[in-house]
C-alpha positions as CSV (number, residue, x, y, z in Angstrom):
1,M,0.0,0.0,0.0
2,Q,2.9,2.4,0.7
3,S,4.1,2.0,-3.0
4,S,0.5,2.8,-4.1
5,F,0.6,6.0,-2.1
6,L,3.9,7.0,-3.7
7,N,2.6,6.2,-7.1
8,F,-0.3,8.6,-6.4
9,T,2.2,11.4,-6.1
10,S,3.4,10.9,-9.6
11,F,-0.1,10.6,-10.8
12,K,-1.0,13.9,-9.2
13,K,1.9,15.6,-11.0
14,A,0.8,14.2,-14.3
15,A,-2.8,15.2,-13.7
16,N,-1.8,18.8,-12.9
17,R,0.0,19.0,-16.3
18,L,-2.8,17.3,-18.3
19,L,-5.8,18.9,-16.7
20,S,-4.4,22.4,-17.3
21,R,-5.3,22.1,-21.0
22,M,-8.8,23.8,-21.1
23,E,-9.5,23.9,-24.8
24,S,-13.2,23.1,-25.1
25,S,-16.5,24.4,-23.6
26,S,-17.6,20.8,-23.1
27,A,-16.8,19.6,-19.6
28,S,-15.1,16.2,-19.3
29,C,-14.8,13.7,-16.6
30,V,-11.8,11.7,-15.5
31,V,-12.7,8.2,-14.2
32,V,-10.4,6.9,-11.4
33,Q,-10.6,3.1,-11.3
34,L,-9.4,1.7,-8.0
35,G,-8.6,-1.9,-7.4
36,Q,-9.7,-5.0,-9.2
37,G,-13.4,-4.3,-8.7
38,G,-13.3,-0.8,-9.9
39,N,-11.2,-1.6,-12.9
40,Q,-13.4,-4.5,-14.0
41,L,-16.6,-2.6,-13.5
42,Y,-15.6,0.5,-15.4
43,T,-14.1,-1.6,-18.3
44,S,-17.7,-2.7,-18.7
45,F,-18.9,0.9,-18.3
46,F,-16.6,2.3,-21.1
47,T,-17.6,-0.6,-23.3
48,A,-21.3,0.2,-22.7
49,L,-20.7,3.9,-23.5
50,A,-19.0,3.0,-26.8
51,N,-21.7,0.4,-27.8
52,L,-24.8,2.3,-26.7
53,S,-23.9,5.7,-28.1
54,N,-24.8,6.9,-31.6
55,P,-23.5,9.8,-33.8
56,T,-25.4,12.4,-31.8
57,M,-23.8,11.2,-28.5
58,Q,-20.2,10.8,-29.6
59,N,-18.9,13.6,-27.3
60,S,-19.9,12.0,-24.0
61,G,-17.2,13.7,-22.0
62,F,-15.7,10.3,-21.0
63,F,-13.6,10.0,-24.2
64,R,-11.1,12.0,-26.1
65,E,-10.0,11.7,-29.7
66,G,-7.0,9.6,-30.2
67,T,-4.1,10.2,-32.5
68,K,-5.5,7.8,-35.1
69,G,-9.0,9.3,-35.0
70,G,-10.4,6.7,-32.6
71,R,-11.8,7.4,-29.1
72,V,-9.7,7.0,-26.0
73,A,-11.2,6.7,-22.5
74,R,-10.3,9.4,-20.1
75,A,-9.4,7.2,-17.2
76,V,-6.9,6.7,-14.3
77,L,-6.2,3.1,-13.5
78,I,-4.9,2.6,-10.0
79,D,-4.1,-1.0,-9.2
80,M,-0.4,-1.3,-9.6
81,E,0.9,1.6,-11.7
82,P,-1.5,4.5,-12.3
83,K,-1.7,6.5,-15.5
84,V,-3.9,9.4,-16.6
85,E,-5.4,10.5,-19.9
86,A,-5.7,14.0,-21.2
87,C,-8.8,16.1,-20.6
88,D,-10.1,19.1,-22.6
89,M,-12.1,20.9,-19.9
90,F,-12.0,19.2,-16.5
91,G,-15.4,18.7,-14.9
92,G,-14.5,16.4,-12.0
93,F,-13.6,12.9,-11.0
94,L,-15.7,9.8,-10.9
95,T,-14.1,7.2,-8.7
96,A,-14.9,3.5,-8.9
97,Q,-14.2,1.1,-6.1
98,S,-15.3,-2.0,-4.1
99,M,-16.1,-1.5,-0.4
100,A,-15.2,-5.0,0.7
101,G,-11.4,-5.5,0.0
102,G,-8.3,-3.5,0.7
103,T,-7.4,-1.6,-2.4
104,G,-10.9,-0.3,-3.3
105,S,-11.9,0.5,0.3
106,G,-8.8,1.6,2.0
107,L,-6.8,3.1,-0.9
108,G,-10.0,4.2,-2.6
109,A,-11.1,6.4,0.4
110,Y,-7.5,7.8,0.7
111,V,-7.3,8.7,-3.0
112,T,-10.7,10.3,-2.9
113,E,-9.6,12.5,0.0
114,L,-6.4,13.5,-1.8
115,L,-8.4,14.3,-5.0
116,K,-10.7,16.6,-3.1
117,D,-7.8,18.3,-1.3
118,E,-6.0,18.9,-4.6
119,Y,-9.1,20.0,-6.6
120,P,-11.4,21.5,-4.0
121,S,-13.6,23.3,-6.6
122,K,-14.2,20.2,-8.7
123,C,-16.8,17.5,-8.1
124,V,-15.8,14.1,-6.9
125,L,-18.4,11.4,-7.3
126,S,-17.7,8.0,-5.8
127,H,-19.3,4.8,-7.2
128,C,-19.0,2.0,-4.7
129,I,-19.9,-1.6,-5.0
130,W,-21.6,-2.9,-1.8
131,P,-20.5,-6.5,-1.1
132,Y,-22.7,-9.6,-0.9
133,E,-24.3,-9.8,2.6
134,S,-23.5,-13.5,2.7
135,G,-19.9,-12.4,2.9
136,E,-17.0,-11.9,0.5
137,V,-14.2,-10.9,3.0
138,I,-14.3,-11.6,6.7
139,V,-13.7,-7.9,7.6
140,Q,-16.0,-6.5,4.8
141,N,-18.3,-4.8,7.3
142,Y,-15.4,-3.0,8.9
143,N,-14.1,-2.0,5.5
144,A,-17.5,-0.8,4.2
145,L,-18.2,1.4,7.2
146,L,-14.8,2.9,7.4
147,T,-14.9,3.7,3.7
148,L,-18.4,5.1,3.9
149,A,-17.5,7.4,6.8
150,K,-14.5,8.8,4.9
151,L,-16.4,9.3,1.7
152,Q,-19.1,11.1,3.5
153,E,-16.4,13.7,4.4
154,S,-14.6,13.9,1.0
155,A,-16.9,12.9,-1.8
156,D,-19.7,15.1,-3.2
157,G,-21.9,12.1,-3.9
158,I,-21.8,8.4,-3.3
159,I,-23.5,6.0,-5.7
160,I,-24.1,2.6,-4.1
161,S,-24.6,-0.5,-6.2
162,Q,-25.4,-3.7,-4.2
163,N,-24.1,-7.0,-5.4
164,D,-27.2,-8.9,-4.0
165,A,-29.6,-6.7,-6.0
166,L,-27.5,-7.0,-9.2
167,S,-27.4,-10.8,-8.8
168,S,-31.2,-10.8,-8.4
169,I,-31.6,-8.7,-11.6
170,C,-29.5,-11.2,-13.6
171,R,-31.3,-14.2,-12.2
172,K,-34.9,-13.1,-12.1
173,T,-35.1,-10.6,-15.0
174,L,-32.4,-11.5,-17.4
175,G,-32.7,-15.2,-17.0
176,I,-29.1,-15.9,-16.0
177,P,-29.3,-18.6,-13.4
178,R,-25.6,-18.4,-12.3
179,S,-24.5,-14.8,-12.8
180,S,-20.9,-13.9,-12.9
181,F,-19.3,-10.5,-12.0
182,D,-19.1,-9.8,-15.7
183,H,-22.9,-10.1,-16.0
184,M,-23.5,-7.9,-13.0
185,N,-21.0,-5.4,-14.3
186,D,-22.9,-5.2,-17.6
187,V,-26.1,-4.4,-15.7
188,V,-24.4,-1.6,-13.8
189,A,-22.7,-0.3,-16.9
190,N,-25.9,0.0,-18.9
191,S,-27.6,1.8,-16.0
192,L,-24.7,4.2,-15.7
193,A,-24.7,4.8,-19.4
194,S,-28.3,5.8,-19.3
195,I,-27.4,8.6,-16.9
196,F,-24.0,9.7,-18.2
197,L,-24.5,9.7,-22.0
198,P,-25.3,13.2,-23.4
199,A,-28.8,14.6,-22.6
200,S,-30.4,17.9,-22.2
201,W,-32.6,19.3,-19.5
202,R,-36.4,19.7,-20.0
203,T,-39.1,21.0,-17.8
204,V,-41.0,18.5,-15.5
205,C,-44.2,19.6,-17.3
206,P,-43.4,19.9,-21.0
207,S,-46.4,22.4,-21.5
208,E,-44.8,24.9,-19.2
209,R,-43.5,28.1,-20.9
210,N,-41.0,30.6,-19.7
211,E,-42.7,33.9,-19.2
212,H,-39.6,36.0,-18.8
213,P,-39.4,38.5,-21.6
214,R,-35.6,38.1,-22.1
215,K,-33.5,35.1,-22.9
216,T,-32.9,33.4,-19.6
217,F,-32.1,30.1,-18.1
218,R,-34.9,28.5,-16.1
219,D,-36.8,25.3,-15.4
220,K,-33.9,22.9,-15.3
221,G,-32.1,24.7,-18.1
222,Q,-34.8,25.1,-20.7
223,Y,-35.0,28.6,-22.2
224,E,-36.9,30.7,-24.7
225,D,-35.9,33.8,-26.6
226,E,-37.9,37.0,-27.0
227,D,-40.2,35.4,-29.6
228,G,-41.0,32.4,-27.4
229,I,-38.9,30.0,-29.3
230,K,-37.4,27.2,-27.2
231,G,-33.7,26.5,-27.6
232,G,-31.1,24.0,-26.7
233,I,-29.9,20.7,-28.1
234,Y,-32.2,17.8,-29.0
235,G,-35.0,20.3,-29.0
236,A,-34.8,20.6,-25.2
237,G,-32.8,22.9,-22.9
238,M,-29.2,23.2,-21.9
239,P,-27.0,20.1,-22.0
240,V,-26.4,18.2,-18.8
241,R,-22.9,19.0,-17.5
242,L,-21.1,16.0,-16.3
243,L,-20.9,15.6,-12.5
244,S,-21.5,19.2,-11.5
245,D,-25.2,19.2,-12.5
246,L,-25.7,15.8,-10.9
247,V,-24.1,16.9,-7.6
248,S,-25.8,20.3,-7.5
249,K,-29.3,18.8,-8.1
250,L,-29.0,15.6,-6.1
251,C,-26.5,16.3,-3.3
252,A,-27.0,19.9,-2.5
253,H,-27.4,19.1,1.2
254,P,-24.0,18.0,2.7
255,G,-25.8,15.6,5.1
256,Y,-27.3,13.5,2.3
257,R,-24.9,12.1,-0.2
258,M,-26.1,8.5,-0.7
259,L,-27.3,7.8,-4.3
260,S,-28.9,4.7,-5.8
261,L,-29.4,3.8,-9.5
262,R,-32.4,2.3,-11.3
263,F,-33.0,1.5,-15.0
264,T,-35.8,0.3,-17.2
265,P,-36.5,-1.7,-19.2
266,Q,-34.6,-4.7,-17.8
267,I,-35.4,-7.5,-20.3
268,S,-33.5,-10.4,-21.7
269,N,-32.5,-10.5,-25.3
270,K,-35.0,-13.3,-25.9
271,S,-37.8,-11.1,-24.8
272,L,-36.7,-8.0,-26.6
273,N,-38.4,-8.8,-30.0
274,F,-41.7,-9.4,-28.2
275,T,-41.7,-6.2,-26.2
276,T,-43.8,-3.2,-26.9
277,F,-42.4,0.1,-25.7
278,N,-44.5,3.0,-24.4
279,W,-43.6,5.8,-21.9
280,G,-46.6,5.2,-19.7
281,A,-45.6,1.7,-18.8
282,Q,-41.9,2.6,-18.5
283,I,-42.5,5.5,-16.1
284,K,-45.1,3.6,-14.0
285,Q,-42.7,0.7,-13.6
286,L,-39.8,2.9,-12.6
287,Q,-41.9,4.8,-10.1
288,Q,-43.0,1.5,-8.5
289,M,-39.4,0.5,-8.3
290,L,-38.6,3.7,-6.6
291,M,-41.5,3.6,-4.1
292,T,-40.9,0.0,-3.1
293,E,-37.1,0.4,-2.9
294,A,-36.7,-2.3,-5.5
295,L,-33.6,-1.9,-7.6
296,G,-35.0,-4.2,-10.3
297,D,-38.4,-4.6,-11.9
298,F,-39.2,-7.8,-10.0
299,D,-41.0,-8.4,-6.7
300,L,-42.9,-5.1,-7.0
301,D,-45.6,-4.8,-4.3
302,L,-46.9,-1.4,-3.4
303,I,-49.1,-2.6,-0.5
304,L,-46.3,-4.0,1.6
305,P,-45.9,-2.1,4.9
306,S,-42.4,-0.8,5.6
307,A,-42.1,-2.2,9.1
308,K,-38.5,-3.1,8.3
309,K,-37.5,0.5,8.5
310,D,-39.8,1.2,11.5
311,T,-37.8,-1.2,13.7
312,L,-34.5,0.7,13.2
313,L,-35.2,3.8,15.2
314,G,-38.5,3.0,16.9
315,S,-42.0,3.3,15.5
316,K,-42.3,5.7,12.6
317,V,-45.9,6.8,11.8
318,S,-46.7,7.8,8.3
319,R,-47.9,11.4,7.9
320,F,-50.3,10.1,5.2
321,G,-52.7,8.3,7.5
322,N,-53.1,4.6,6.6
323,T,-50.9,4.9,3.5
324,P,-47.9,2.5,3.9
325,N,-44.6,4.3,4.2
326,V,-42.8,4.4,0.8
327,N,-39.2,4.9,0.0
328,R,-38.6,8.6,0.8
329,C,-36.4,10.8,-1.4
330,L,-34.6,14.0,-1.1
331,A,-34.1,14.5,-4.9
332,N,-34.4,12.5,-8.1
333,M,-32.8,12.8,-11.5
334,L,-34.8,11.1,-14.3
335,V,-33.2,10.6,-17.8
336,L,-35.4,9.6,-20.7
337,R,-34.0,8.3,-24.0
338,G,-36.0,7.6,-27.1
339,S,-38.8,8.9,-29.3
340,G,-41.3,11.0,-27.4
341,S,-39.0,11.7,-24.4
342,L,-39.5,15.4,-24.8
343,T,-43.2,15.2,-24.1
344,A,-43.5,12.1,-21.8
345,D,-45.6,12.6,-18.7
346,V,-43.4,12.2,-15.6
347,S,-45.9,13.6,-13.1
348,R,-45.8,10.3,-11.2
349,F,-42.4,11.3,-9.8
350,E,-43.9,14.5,-8.3
351,H,-46.1,12.5,-5.8
352,E,-46.0,14.2,-2.4
353,S,-45.5,10.9,-0.5
354,L,-42.1,10.6,-2.0
355,Y,-40.5,13.8,-0.6
356,P,-40.3,15.6,2.7
357,V,-42.2,18.9,2.9
358,W,-39.0,20.9,3.1
359,S,-37.5,19.4,-0.1
360,V,-37.1,22.0,-2.8
361,D,-36.7,21.3,-6.6
362,H,-36.8,17.6,-5.9
363,L,-37.2,16.4,-9.5
364,S,-34.9,17.1,-12.5
365,V,-35.7,15.6,-15.9
366,A,-33.2,15.2,-18.8
367,V,-33.9,13.8,-22.3
368,N,-32.4,12.6,-25.5
369,P,-34.6,11.5,-28.4
370,A,-32.0,9.0,-29.6
371,K,-32.6,5.5,-28.4
372,L,-30.2,3.8,-26.1
373,G,-28.7,0.8,-27.8
374,K,-31.3,-1.9,-28.5
375,Y,-34.0,-0.1,-26.4
376,E,-36.5,2.0,-28.3
377,M,-37.4,3.8,-25.1
378,S,-35.5,3.7,-21.8
379,A,-35.4,5.5,-18.5
380,G,-32.6,5.9,-16.0
381,L,-33.2,7.2,-12.4
382,L,-30.5,8.4,-10.1
383,C,-32.0,8.9,-6.6
384,N,-31.0,10.4,-3.3
385,C,-33.3,8.3,-1.2
386,Q,-33.6,5.8,1.6
387,S,-32.7,2.7,-0.5
388,T,-29.3,2.3,0.9
389,V,-30.4,2.5,4.6
390,M,-31.1,-1.2,5.2
391,C,-27.8,-2.6,3.8
392,T,-25.9,0.0,5.7
393,F,-27.8,-0.7,9.0
394,R,-27.2,-4.5,8.6
395,A,-23.5,-3.9,8.0
396,L,-23.3,-1.6,11.1
397,S,-25.1,-4.2,13.2
398,R,-22.6,-6.9,12.2
399,A,-19.6,-4.6,12.6
400,Y,-20.8,-3.8,16.2
401,G,-21.0,-7.5,17.0
402,M,-17.4,-8.1,15.8
403,F,-16.2,-4.9,17.4
404,A,-17.6,-5.8,20.8
405,S,-15.3,-8.9,20.9
406,R,-12.5,-6.9,19.3
407,A,-12.4,-9.4,16.4
408,Y,-9.8,-8.8,13.7
409,L,-8.9,-5.4,15.0
410,H,-5.2,-6.3,15.3
411,Q,-5.1,-6.3,11.5
412,Y,-5.9,-2.6,11.5
413,F,-3.9,-1.6,14.6
414,K,-0.6,-2.6,13.0
415,F,-1.3,0.1,10.3
416,G,-1.7,2.8,12.9
417,M,-5.5,2.8,13.4
418,E,-7.0,3.0,16.9
419,I,-10.2,2.1,18.7
420,S,-11.3,5.7,18.3
421,T,-11.1,5.4,14.5
422,F,-13.8,2.8,14.5
423,E,-15.9,4.6,17.1
424,E,-15.9,7.8,15.0
425,A,-16.7,5.9,11.8
426,F,-19.6,4.1,13.5
427,T,-21.0,7.4,14.8
428,T,-20.8,9.0,11.3
429,V,-22.6,6.0,9.8
430,E,-25.3,6.1,12.5
431,D,-25.8,9.8,11.8
432,I,-26.2,9.0,8.1
433,I,-28.9,6.4,8.8
434,S,-30.7,8.7,11.3
435,R,-30.9,11.5,8.8
436,Y,-32.3,9.3,6.0
437,L,-34.8,7.7,8.3
438,A,-36.1,11.1,9.3
439,L,-37.0,12.0,5.7
């Protein structure tokens, strides 16, 4: 690990030289792939970006033009020897890491902290893979909570992808009985591509018009000129800026940084030719996935009570009378791709039961009329909501059980960590859980 830290110093010097080239108005993102899990996942992500994009989406911000005319991924690979690719206009870092092992969790949290210190005005978005609850590493609960506590301080947003949910999607929806990490990585990669490929902001209600007499930016970036003509790319508003728009719209409150990712449709290749696409069904399904905390389009049941969350911090009475508690959100970003996305009705995501009364500007909608790969219509949803509370709470409970008997702590003490390090991390995670349960 010491050699990795030394390597980061050389990476930082190279990054300073390369990121000083600001030649374009299009913001770009540098992906930092940490450890085996991060490198494998984002290899699938870049493959998905290349395969799912079309001529209108070539400048996704994740690629640069190579010397021979091809596209080269803007990425930093940190496993043994890190290296960095050039960037036109630097928009921020997207880090990828597993939370179970050593490189992704320990080094990943450390690198994220250094990145934020070195580039304090730039966004740092961390994408973390939550381990199987059945167990991948004996100390995975320690590692996950220590990492989460550090990222809460240094990252602007934390996307959590749960291995158990990804495995269920592969098995129940895609018909893959024994899913591999490659299959699960493909599921995440397609979901990420639905969010990060180029899109433009539109109003929540497409019929809304900007009444301001001068050209101005308003309503998630859509604008009109003095003659009332709407402008922007794809017939919508201003283009989505990588990372900065996501962070400002979803993670504006520093106490709420936990994000979850959903995507529809999730169908096997065998079923694709027999599928009829329409926006009403897509949006209804995605809203049900959000309300029930389902990360896939299976096991949807809107009448199930949410007693599982009530038991964490005592009884929690719904402010909507007899209506069962639903997955509560601070903010959502919905990205629609395909024909009709400009006028699709997304009012379902405005339902008052989804948001606390103090939430402001809780829904942002972006569109691109070009289809995403093989899907005529698709919808991606990036949510700042309660979905990650249960897996975090269970990890905290298991970690407390091990910590009470001082199990495996010697492995951390020999690297300079102390009892207080764990106590502070546990307190930080408890605060995160409490804040989300109070939504």
